[in-house]
N, C-alpha and C positions, 0 to 999 in steps of 0.2 A: 332230613326227616326228624332226627333226634332234636335238633335245634328248634324246629317248629313245635314239637311236643313240649319242650321246655318253655318256650315263649307262651304257648297256650296255657300251660299250667300256672306260670307266673301271672298271666293276665287274669285267670280265674281267681286266684288267691287275692290279687289286688282288688278285684271287684267285691269279693266277700268281705275284705277288710273295710272297704269303702262303705258297703252296705251296713256293716256293724257300726261303723262310726256315725253314719247317718241315722241309724236306728237309735243309737245312744243319745245323739243330739236331740232328736225328736222326743225321746223319753224324758230327758232332762228338762226340756222346755215345757212339756206337759206336767211334769212333776212340780214345777215352780207354780203352776196354776191350780194345783190341788192342795187343799188344806189338810194338815195333819190334825185329826180330831182329838188326839190325846195330848197335844202340845199347846203351848201358849202362843197361838197364832203364827205357827211356822208352816212352811210348805213341806210336803213329804220329801222334797229334794234336800231341804236344809235340816231336817230332823233325823235323829238317830234312834227314835223310839221303835219298838217292835212293830207297831201299826204302820209307821212310815216305811220301814224296811219291807214289810209285806206288800204295801201298796206300790212301792217302786218296782218290786219284782213282778207284780200283777200287771202294771203298766207296760213293762218291757215285754212280758209274755204276750199280751194282747196285740201290741204293735208288731211283734215278731210274727204273729199269726196273720198279719195283713190288714188288721183294722186300722182305720185312720184316727186322728186325734179326736175328732168329734164323736166317733163311735165309742171310743174308750171313755171319754168324758161322760157321755150319756149313760154308759153302763155303770160307771162309778156313782153317778148321780142317782140312778135307780137303786143301787145297792146301799148307799150311805146317806142319801138325801141331798137336798140343795146345798146344805151347809158345807159339804166337802169341796165345793168349787168356790174359788175366790170371787168369781163373777157369776152369780146365780142367774138363771134365766129370767127374762122380764115377763112376769105374769101379773094377774090382778093384785095379788097380795104384795108383791115387790113394788109395783107401781104405787099402791096406797102407802106403803112404808116410806118410799122416797118422796112421794108427792105431798104427803100430809104436812111436813114442816113448811113447805112453800105455801100451801093453802092457809095454814094457821097464821103464818107471818103476814100474808096478804090481808086476811080477815082482821088481824090485830091492827095493822096499819090503817085499814079502812075505818075501824072503830075509833082510833085516835084522831084521824082527820075529821070524822063526823062530830066527835065530841068538841074538838077545837072550833069547828064552824058553828056549832050550837052556842058555845060560849061567846063567840064573836057577835052573833046575831042578838044575843040577850043583852049585851052591853049597849046597843043602840037603842 
């Protein structure tokens, strides 16, 4: 009977250690995807600023309460804005920011081709 209690106690402790290690791994992975807003483009996991330390603690607390990574990311985004995430959500503004260089390049290419074709037709 005593041995079974010891085995159960050891098993429970091992599960807790495993859960803490899993939680820490999840927190570190999420911390790598969150930008420190007071540092020069460092993640909160890589920074030692007070802001980063506070955010690391907040991430771990929220994950410890049972929230998943997406819920924690969404909460941080609501509190600090899109800039806190290294991969901001795709919305109209983001699409315009990423798409405008492609559209401008295509328009410029089209203008150059059109100008060259006009020159070629004027020579004949």
